[in-house]
Every structure is written in C-alpha cells, then in structure tokens.
Backbone as CSV, one residue per row, in Angstrom:
resi,resn,N_x,N_y,N_z,CA_x,CA_y,CA_z,C_x,C_y,C_z
1,MET,57.776,36.084,38.413,56.348,36.007,38.128,55.833,37.486,38.065
2,GLY,55.049,37.751,36.995,54.506,39.065,36.790,53.237,39.346,37.557
3,ILE,52.797,40.578,37.613,51.636,40.974,38.414,50.439,40.225,37.946
4,ARG,50.242,40.018,36.687,49.085,39.315,36.166,49.091,37.856,36.638
5,ASP,50.300,37.280,36.596,50.381,35.850,37.022,50.090,35.735,38.484
6,GLU,50.650,36.686,39.275,50.309,36.698,40.742,48.799,36.823,41.005
7,ALA,48.168,37.711,40.270,46.747,37.897,40.446,45.947,36.611,40.070
8,ARG,46.386,35.976,39.027,45.735,34.777,38.641,45.953,33.632,39.704
9,GLU,47.117,33.620,40.226,47.410,32.597,41.283,46.598,32.856,42.480
10,ARG,46.424,34.097,42.897,45.633,34.412,44.094,44.155,34.062,43.827
11,THR,43.637,34.358,42.660,42.240,34.046,42.342,42.037,32.479,42.283
12,THR,42.979,31.797,41.646,42.874,30.366,41.621,42.820,29.802,43.075
13,ALA,43.690,30.277,43.898,43.726,29.837,45.323,42.407,30.103,46.033
14,ALA,41.876,31.322,45.736,40.592,31.684,46.367,39.441,30.786,45.881
15,ILE,39.481,30.436,44.616,38.421,29.522,44.093,38.599,28.114,44.733
16,MET,39.827,27.698,44.873,40.045,26.355,45.468,39.591,26.328,46.918
17,GLU,39.880,27.408,47.665,39.474,27.529,49.057,37.954,27.513,49.178
18,ALA,37.346,28.267,48.338,35.817,28.315,48.343,35.281,26.919,47.970
19,ALA,35.895,26.279,47.002,35.439,24.928,46.647,35.574,23.948,47.753
20,ARG,36.614,24.082,48.581,36.754,23.165,49.670,35.739,23.422,50.752
21,ARG,35.386,24.677,51.002,34.320,24.979,51.941,32.984,24.399,51.437
22,GLU,32.735,24.552,50.137,31.536,23.990,49.517,31.544,22.449,49.663
23,LEU,32.692,21.818,49.465,32.869,20.446,49.622,32.501,19.935,50.981
24,ALA,32.935,20.679,51.990,32.674,20.300,53.416,31.183,20.421,53.735
25,GLU,30.512,21.349,53.046,29.123,21.575,53.415,28.191,20.696,52.496
26,GLU,28.558,20.500,51.270,27.618,19.841,50.343,28.098,18.439,49.848
27,GLY,29.380,18.170,50.099,29.958,16.917,49.560,30.324,17.161,48.087
28,ALA,31.206,16.252,47.571,31.732,16.368,46.209,30.585,16.349,45.134
29,GLY,29.602,15.513,45.384,28.517,15.408,44.473,27.695,16.676,44.349
30,GLY,27.660,17.571,45.384,26.943,18.730,45.377,27.678,20.014,45.055
31,LEU,28.954,19.797,44.592,29.831,20.926,44.313,29.157,21.784,43.218
32,SER,28.982,23.054,43.446,28.325,23.955,42.489,29.275,25.107,42.130
33,MET,29.529,25.182,40.795,30.445,26.290,40.302,29.715,27.648,40.568
34,ARG,28.408,27.685,40.479,27.709,28.925,40.706,27.842,29.375,42.183
35,ALA,27.725,28.443,43.124,27.907,28.788,44.534,29.313,29.189,44.834
36,ILE,30.291,28.600,44.223,31.619,28.897,44.414,31.963,30.348,43.920
37,ALA,31.404,30.620,42.741,31.593,31.921,42.122,31.002,33.008,43.038
38,ARG,29.798,32.741,43.609,29.156,33.658,44.429,30.001,33.923,45.750
39,GLU,30.545,32.902,46.284,31.376,33.074,47.485,32.632,33.815,47.246
40,VAL,33.254,33.641,46.002,34.463,34.381,45.713,34.181,35.807,45.247
41,GLY,32.908,36.067,44.919,32.559,37.391,44.407,32.766,37.597,42.962
42,MET,32.539,36.463,42.218,32.698,36.558,40.743,31.408,36.048,40.064
43,VAL,31.233,36.463,38.790,30.147,35.906,38.060,30.593,34.421,37.676
44,SER,29.592,33.578,37.562,29.928,32.162,37.298,30.747,31.914,36.043
45,SER,30.536,32.750,35.004,31.262,32.626,33.761,32.777,32.932,33.977
46,ALA,33.081,33.755,34.961,34.489,34.126,35.229,35.264,32.908,35.821
47,VAL,34.568,32.165,36.623,35.241,30.959,37.230,35.728,30.031,36.179
48,TYR,34.954,29.940,35.122,35.285,28.962,34.016,36.563,29.376,33.219
49,ARG,37.024,30.608,33.421,38.313,31.047,32.856,39.469,30.418,33.597
50,TYR,39.185,30.027,34.899,40.277,29.383,35.619,40.114,27.877,35.638
51,PHE,38.887,27.364,35.630,38.616,25.936,35.593,37.540,25.721,34.594
52,PRO,37.840,25.264,33.407,36.848,25.239,32.277,35.667,24.392,32.601
53,THR,35.775,23.399,33.471,34.633,22.546,33.819,34.677,22.246,35.347
54,ARG,33.548,21.792,35.851,33.491,21.341,37.207,34.464,20.210,37.405
55,GLU,34.611,19.324,36.457,35.523,18.158,36.539,36.963,18.632,36.704
56,ALA,37.304,19.702,35.960,38.669,20.242,36.033,38.924,20.783,37.412
57,LEU,37.959,21.363,38.072,38.125,21.874,39.438,38.294,20.715,40.424
58,LEU,37.465,19.697,40.212,37.510,18.498,41.057,38.938,17.838,40.956
59,THR,39.413,17.763,39.701,40.709,17.159,39.486,41.802,17.975,40.194
60,ALA,41.742,19.249,40.123,42.763,20.115,40.785,42.679,19.912,42.317
61,MET,41.474,19.802,42.859,41.325,19.567,44.256,41.817,18.182,44.682
62,ILE,41.612,17.125,43.877,42.099,15.803,44.170,43.592,15.766,44.079
63,VAL,44.174,16.334,43.067,45.600,16.364,42.962,46.234,17.084,44.192
64,GLU,45.606,18.236,44.544,46.136,18.994,45.697,46.027,18.198,46.992
65,SER,44.900,17.440,47.191,44.775,16.643,48.435,45.755,15.558,48.519
66,TYR,45.947,14.780,47.384,46.996,13.788,47.352,48.349,14.440,47.751
67,GLY,48.579,15.641,47.279,49.865,16.310,47.573,49.959,16.666,49.103
68,HIS,48.870,17.042,49.671,48.914,17.307,51.138,49.216,16.089,51.896
69,LEU,48.555,14.959,51.548,48.778,13.785,52.229,50.219,13.213,52.021
70,ALA,50.715,13.287,50.797,52.041,12.839,50.494,53.086,13.671,51.267
71,GLU,52.808,14.950,51.369,53.794,15.783,52.133,53.801,15.381,53.633
72,ALA,52.663,15.090,54.178,52.614,14.655,55.564,53.380,13.303,55.750
73,LEU,53.141,12.367,54.806,53.767,11.006,54.896,55.267,11.147,54.714
74,ASN,55.750,11.997,53.858,57.152,12.159,53.661,57.872,12.683,54.847
75,GLY,57.173,13.250,55.777,57.817,13.710,57.034,57.777,12.722,58.134
76,ALA,57.235,11.472,57.870,57.167,10.444,58.881,58.340,9.537,58.833
77,SER,59.449,9.955,59.470,60.653,9.184,59.427,60.784,8.359,60.711
78,ALA,61.600,7.295,60.629,61.894,6.415,61.754,63.148,5.586,61.369
79,ARG,63.758,5.025,62.419,65.019,4.321,62.192,64.853,2.941,61.666
80,THR,63.791,2.236,62.047,63.595,0.813,61.593,62.376,0.723,60.729
81,PRO,62.321,-0.310,59.846,61.149,-0.447,58.992,59.854,-0.604,59.854
82,ALA,59.872,-1.298,60.934,58.651,-1.450,61.701,58.175,-0.150,62.307
83,ARG,59.132,0.639,62.817,58.755,1.922,63.373,58.270,2.898,62.249
84,ARG,58.962,2.766,61.077,58.563,3.689,59.967,57.153,3.307,59.494
85,TRP,56.845,2.041,59.402,55.477,1.625,58.997,54.491,2.187,59.994
86,THR,54.801,2.085,61.250,53.892,2.552,62.340,53.638,4.024,62.235
87,ARG,54.801,4.807,61.974,54.654,6.249,61.795,53.812,6.551,60.594
88,LEU,54.043,5.885,59.545,53.318,6.159,58.254,51.791,5.926,58.445
89,ALA,51.518,4.749,59.108,50.095,4.367,59.303,49.393,5.409,60.180
90,HIS,49.994,5.881,61.279,49.354,6.853,62.193,49.344,8.242,61.511
91,THR,50.334,8.516,60.698,50.276,9.844,59.996,49.135,9.876,59.001
92,LEU,48.885,8.751,58.330,47.752,8.668,57.427,46.462,8.883,58.150
93,ARG,46.333,8.202,59.323,45.077,8.335,60.052,44.929,9.734,60.648
94,ASP,45.995,10.305,61.223,45.926,11.593,61.783,45.543,12.661,60.724
95,TRP,46.151,12.505,59.530,45.825,13.479,58.460,44.392,13.373,58.073
96,ALA,43.894,12.123,57.941,42.471,11.901,57.576,41.532,12.477,58.608
97,ARG,41.833,12.330,59.835,40.974,12.802,60.868,40.973,14.360,61.017
98,SER,42.100,14.955,60.626,42.166,16.420,60.612,41.582,17.070,59.375
99,ARG,41.578,16.265,58.246,41.074,16.756,57.008,40.115,15.693,56.410
100,PRO,39.001,15.475,57.050,38.097,14.346,56.618,37.514,14.616,55.205
101,HIS,37.282,15.852,54.951,36.643,16.108,53.577,37.618,15.853,52.496
102,GLU,38.921,16.116,52.682,39.908,15.865,51.746,40.123,14.339,51.575
103,PHE,40.138,13.725,52.670,40.343,12.233,52.645,39.114,11.545,51.869
104,GLN,37.904,12.010,52.153,36.787,11.431,51.518,36.802,11.778,49.971
105,LEU,37.334,12.976,49.599,37.418,13.309,48.218,38.239,12.326,47.451
106,ILE,39.389,11.896,48.022,40.301,11.031,47.287,40.028,9.532,47.519
107,TYR,39.382,9.207,48.678,39.212,7.788,48.961,37.752,7.403,49.225
108,GLY,36.857,8.363,49.171,35.459,8.051,49.470,34.675,7.572,48.308
109,THR,33.372,7.681,48.387,32.414,7.298,47.426,32.726,7.930,46.093
110,PRO,32.711,7.218,44.973,32.944,7.833,43.645,31.963,8.922,43.370
111,ILE,32.432,10.006,42.749,31.540,11.167,42.449,30.782,10.899,41.151
112,PRO,29.440,10.964,41.205,28.653,10.646,40.021,29.068,11.507,38.802
113,GLY,29.297,10.821,37.698,29.655,11.537,36.523,31.127,11.944,36.322
114,TYR,31.894,11.714,37.360,33.342,12.106,37.353,34.207,10.905,37.107
115,VAL,35.071,10.980,36.109,36.079,10.003,35.870,37.466,10.628,36.048
116,ALA,38.259,10.086,36.972,39.541,10.710,37.275,40.492,10.613,36.021
117,PRO,41.077,11.680,35.615,41.940,11.677,34.411,43.292,11.167,34.766
118,PRO,44.128,10.927,33.753,45.491,10.305,34.073,46.410,11.106,34.958
119,GLU,46.145,12.498,34.983,47.052,13.293,35.828,46.880,12.979,37.371
120,THR,45.859,12.313,37.758,45.694,11.953,39.178,46.543,10.780,39.520
121,ILE,46.984,10.005,38.603,47.755,8.781,38.847,49.114,9.061,39.536
122,PRO,49.909,9.958,38.998,51.187,10.291,39.804,50.921,10.859,41.172
123,ALA,49.847,11.654,41.295,49.508,12.188,42.614,49.230,11.074,43.621
124,ALA,48.426,10.036,43.172,48.091,8.957,44.034,49.304,8.088,44.367
125,ALA,50.213,7.991,43.335,51.436,7.205,43.481,52.319,7.843,44.524
126,ALA,52.325,9.163,44.632,53.149,9.799,45.619,52.773,9.507,47.027
127,VAL,51.435,9.162,47.259,50.964,8.702,48.530,51.480,7.281,48.866
128,ALA,51.460,6.439,47.865,51.910,5.033,48.048,53.448,4.912,48.189
129,THR,54.193,5.806,47.600,55.653,5.703,47.555,56.303,5.566,48.922
130,PRO,55.930,6.414,49.934,56.609,6.261,51.223,56.370,4.883,51.835
131,PHE,55.222,4.299,51.616,55.024,2.946,52.102,55.819,1.882,51.329
132,LEU,55.912,2.055,50.037,56.709,1.167,49.190,58.242,1.246,49.498
133,GLN,58.659,2.375,50.027,60.063,2.603,50.370,60.405,2.125,51.769
134,ILE,59.536,1.326,52.333,59.744,0.901,53.701,61.000,0.049,53.947
135,GLY,61.573,-0.471,52.899,62.775,-1.349,53.014,62.453,-2.781,52.948
136,LEU,61.464,-3.186,52.228,61.019,-4.584,52.135,61.429,-5.138,50.735
137,TYR,62.445,-6.015,50.762,62.970,-6.498,49.512,62.888,-7.998,49.316
138,ALA,62.387,-8.707,50.347,62.196,-10.118,50.236,60.742,-10.401,49.803
139,SER,60.512,-11.580,49.234,59.169,-11.906,48.740,58.232,-12.174,50.003
140,VAL,57.005,-11.975,49.783,56.028,-12.129,50.885,55.063,-13.295,50.522
141,GLU,55.021,-14.190,51.480,54.149,-15.403,51.230,52.707,-14.906,51.146
142,GLY,52.038,-15.582,50.182,50.586,-15.281,49.983,50.373,-14.282,48.915
143,PHE,51.453,-13.653,48.432,51.297,-12.574,47.382,52.251,-12.901,46.187
144,ARG,52.540,-14.202,45.968,53.467,-14.539,44.937,52.774,-14.990,43.621
145,ASN,51.494,-14.868,43.534,50.761,-15.244,42.320,51.361,-14.467,41.128
146,ARG,51.592,-15.253,40.037,52.305,-14.618,38.906,51.451,-13.514,38.283
147,ARG,50.159,-13.694,38.173,49.333,-12.627,37.594,49.301,-11.389,38.465
148,LEU,49.300,-11.616,39.798,49.262,-10.445,40.668,50.650,-9.682,40.623
149,THR,51.757,-10.447,40.645,53.011,-9.804,40.671,53.287,-9.127,39.295
150,ALA,52.710,-9.641,38.196,52.798,-8.961,36.913,52.121,-7.649,36.935
151,GLN,51.089,-7.434,37.736,50.347,-6.186,37.846,51.167,-5.139,38.600
152,MET,52.239,-5.560,39.261,52.970,-4.630,40.182,54.114,-3.889,39.451
153,ALA,54.171,-4.024,38.098,55.245,-3.347,37.336,55.301,-1.825,37.662
154,GLY,54.136,-1.154,37.707,54.107,0.208,38.027,54.661,0.522,39.428
155,MET,54.337,-0.390,40.391,54.808,-0.137,41.702,56.282,-0.344,41.838
156,THR,56.849,-1.356,41.199,58.276,-1.568,41.278,59.061,-0.570,40.470
157,ASP,58.447,0.098,39.518,59.055,1.240,38.789,59.325,2.358,39.820
158,LEU,58.373,2.548,40.739,58.577,3.612,41.723,59.713,3.363,42.676
159,VAL,59.926,2.060,43.022,60.999,1.638,43.911,61.680,0.466,43.233
160,PRO,62.724,0.719,42.374,63.248,-0.318,41.528,63.689,-1.594,42.173
161,ASP,64.200,-1.580,43.391,64.650,-2.817,44.071,63.556,-3.603,44.758
162,LEU,62.357,-3.135,44.677,61.231,-3.694,45.409,60.806,-5.003,44.755
163,GLU,60.721,-6.106,45.559,60.295,-7.418,45.033,58.801,-7.342,44.716
164,PRO,58.309,-7.850,43.602,56.938,-7.685,43.211,55.889,-8.197,44.217
165,SER,56.116,-9.344,44.857,55.153,-9.779,45.819,55.208,-8.907,47.092
166,ALA,56.319,-8.304,47.357,56.360,-7.329,48.495,55.520,-6.119,48.134
167,ALA,55.659,-5.596,46.855,54.817,-4.496,46.400,53.372,-4.780,46.532
168,ALA,52.986,-6.003,46.173,51.555,-6.393,46.277,51.067,-6.402,47.706
169,ALA,51.930,-6.960,48.572,51.568,-7.020,50.030,51.440,-5.652,50.627
170,ILE,52.362,-4.766,50.291,52.320,-3.375,50.831,51.042,-2.640,50.291
171,LEU,50.741,-2.840,49.018,49.518,-2.242,48.449,48.297,-2.765,49.188
172,ALA,48.327,-4.012,49.480,47.093,-4.593,50.193,46.968,-4.021,51.581
173,GLU,48.116,-3.919,52.225,48.039,-3.382,53.639,47.741,-1.884,53.636
174,LEU,48.202,-1.162,52.683,47.798,0.249,52.543,46.317,0.426,52.335
175,ALA,45.761,-0.526,51.469,44.341,-0.557,51.271,43.555,-0.816,52.608
176,ALA,44.160,-1.751,53.379,43.492,-2.023,54.704,43.548,-0.872,55.640
177,LEU,44.632,-0.082,55.630,44.680,1.135,56.467,43.659,2.134,56.037
178,ILE,43.560,2.384,54.700,42.589,3.304,54.156,41.153,2.846,54.492
179,GLY,40.926,1.517,54.324,39.576,1.016,54.685,39.239,1.222,56.129
180,ALA,40.221,0.920,57.003,39.937,1.143,58.443,39.596,2.599,58.788
181,VAL,40.371,3.506,58.192,40.181,4.905,58.470,38.853,5.348,57.852
182,SER,38.538,4.840,56.713,37.207,5.136,56.058,36.020,4.726,56.961
183,LEU,36.081,3.552,57.514,35.053,3.061,58.384,34.952,3.936,59.630
184,GLU,36.094,4.350,60.208,36.095,5.169,61.394,35.478,6.512,61.094
185,LEU,35.881,7.136,59.992,35.391,8.508,59.655,33.859,8.456,59.368
186,ALA,33.420,7.322,58.816,31.970,7.226,58.513,31.114,6.851,59.680
187,GLY,31.749,6.545,60.864,30.985,6.248,62.049,30.623,4.849,62.204
188,HIS,31.216,3.913,61.286,30.732,2.544,61.329,31.381,1.712,62.505
189,LEU,32.341,2.329,63.247,32.947,1.595,64.364,32.313,2.028,65.684
190,VAL,31.371,2.931,65.620,30.669,3.362,66.894,29.916,2.195,67.405
191,GLY,30.002,1.837,68.647,29.242,0.749,69.286,30.107,-0.541,69.222
192,SER,31.230,-0.470,68.553,32.115,-1.718,68.533,33.524,-1.283,68.949
193,ALA,34.284,-0.809,67.975,35.654,-0.391,68.273,35.737,1.159,68.347
194,ASP,35.132,1.729,69.363,35.083,3.114,69.519,35.505,3.591,70.885
195,PRO,36.602,4.331,71.069,37.371,4.870,69.953,38.239,3.802,69.255
196,ALA,38.616,4.126,68.012,39.247,3.116,67.191,40.748,3.020,67.323
197,ASP,41.302,3.703,68.344,42.763,3.692,68.533,43.314,2.253,68.738
198,TYR,42.655,1.481,69.522,43.191,0.156,69.866,43.045,-0.872,68.701
199,LEU,41.979,-0.719,67.953,41.776,-1.552,66.770,42.829,-1.168,65.680
200,PHE,43.039,0.131,65.476,43.995,0.575,64.490,45.408,0.124,64.850
201,GLU,45.737,0.264,66.109,47.124,-0.161,66.481,47.301,-1.720,66.365
202,ALA,46.236,-2.392,66.665,46.289,-3.878,66.462,46.537,-4.236,64.965
203,LEU,45.768,-3.464,64.171,45.961,-3.694,62.667,47.373,-3.390,62.211
204,VAL,47.962,-2.316,62.704,49.298,-1.920,62.329,50.318,-3.018,62.776
205,GLN,50.140,-3.463,63.997,51.062,-4.525,64.515,50.887,-5.843,63.743
206,ARG,49.679,-6.184,63.363,49.483,-7.358,62.538,50.169,-7.188,61.157
207,GLN,50.016,-5.983,60.603,50.688,-5.727,59.305,52.169,-5.845,59.377
208,ILE,52.767,-5.381,60.454,54.244,-5.536,60.624,54.639,-6.943,60.593
209,GLY,53.876,-7.862,61.164,54.104,-9.270,61.190,53.908,-9.901,59.742
210,THR,52.843,-9.466,59.091,52.526,-9.993,57.786,53.662,-9.642,56.806
211,LEU,54.072,-8.384,56.908,55.124,-7.909,55.965,56.538,-8.334,56.320
212,GLY,56.650,-8.919,57.547,57.973,-9.353,57.930,58.961,-8.259,58.227
213,LEU,58.447,-7.169,58.857,59.243,-5.958,59.114,60.020,-6.068,60.350
214,GLY,59.821,-7.177,61.175,60.552,-7.320,62.378,59.953,-6.502,63.543
215,GLY,60.624,-6.480,64.639,60.166,-5.732,65.814,60.594,-4.315,65.787
216,SER,60.547,-3.712,66.931,60.887,-2.275,67.011,62.267,-2.009,66.681
C-alpha cells in the first residue's frame, strides 16, 4: 500500500469514527455530514470525496457494524449445539449492550429516507450464519409450510445441508433474540423483567427446546 492509500485509509477511518460519535449523540436520523467534517477538521466538500452521499456513509457504517457483530459471534464456540446456541445468544446480547448505537443502527428504527443497498445483504447474512451452522439438520415442527420453506433458499445456500424448516425456525428464533435485546436496550423491560438476565436466559432455554438441540 502506497503513502497516498495509507493516508486515504486513515482519513476514512477518522470520518467513520467521527460519524459513530455523531450517531451516539444525534441518532442515525440526525447524522450530519457537515458536523462530521467539522469534527475531523475538514471542509464538508472534502468529506464527499470519501463518501459521495450521506447514504454511502451510513451503508459503510452498517456493513462495518454487521462485521463487528459477526466477528464476535464467530468466536462463540462450544462443544454441543445447545451450548453453542447459548453462547451465541449471550454473545449477541453482550455485544449489543456494549455497542448499543451500533446495534440500533442495524436493527433499530428504519432511518427516514434511507434504503439499504444490496451490499448490506451479505453483511447481514454473516451475522445469521453462525446460528444457521448450529448443527440442526432435522425438520422442525411448525415451520414446514411449503411457502415458508421455499423462502429459505438463500439461508440453505449459506449452509447447504440445512433443512429448510430448520432454517426458518432458526431465523425466527434469531429474530426473537434481537427483539428481546431491542426491548431491553430501549428500556421497555424496566418495571417488569429488569434486569433482563432471567427473562433472556428463559428465552434461550425455550429456544433450545423448540429447535430440538437437546440438553447440555
């Protein structure tokens, strides 16, 4: 890598870092290219040489956040499917609690005027893949609807031996985990299941039963 490329990489990283600070303070909807440029010490027109639009910057941040979460999940190993599911679920929650603004960016309220482009799809799939690789190859009762299983072609492409109804069940349970964490981060469990540790663990154990992952 040449000196110019290294300089561009450093500036890009600085813009991304400033954008994440702006995200934490203002939320994704209030992300301002002008404010980011001011924090990095650039004129706003210069930022557009790195990210031609605000949407391009948001996309880069979303892809990066998916990558951070996927990296954390890929490190959650265990000997049995039940233990691996438990590790993955708690890794997801721990990551979200340590990086709430990144979690909200990828799973929170849609950003007005922003439509995620196709390049975010592989990044999102990288988060789902460790769950799909749990080792579940039998069909799952309640998820055998032909129309539903037909929709799972993309999921079974990620894990070729995965049974379509199992893919649907895993996707549903991953959605339940994300939903539970979203409620917790938004404060909706205060006054009921607060702290949320016991509710989350109960959810994970129920999922192990639903998916037929067996015991410890």
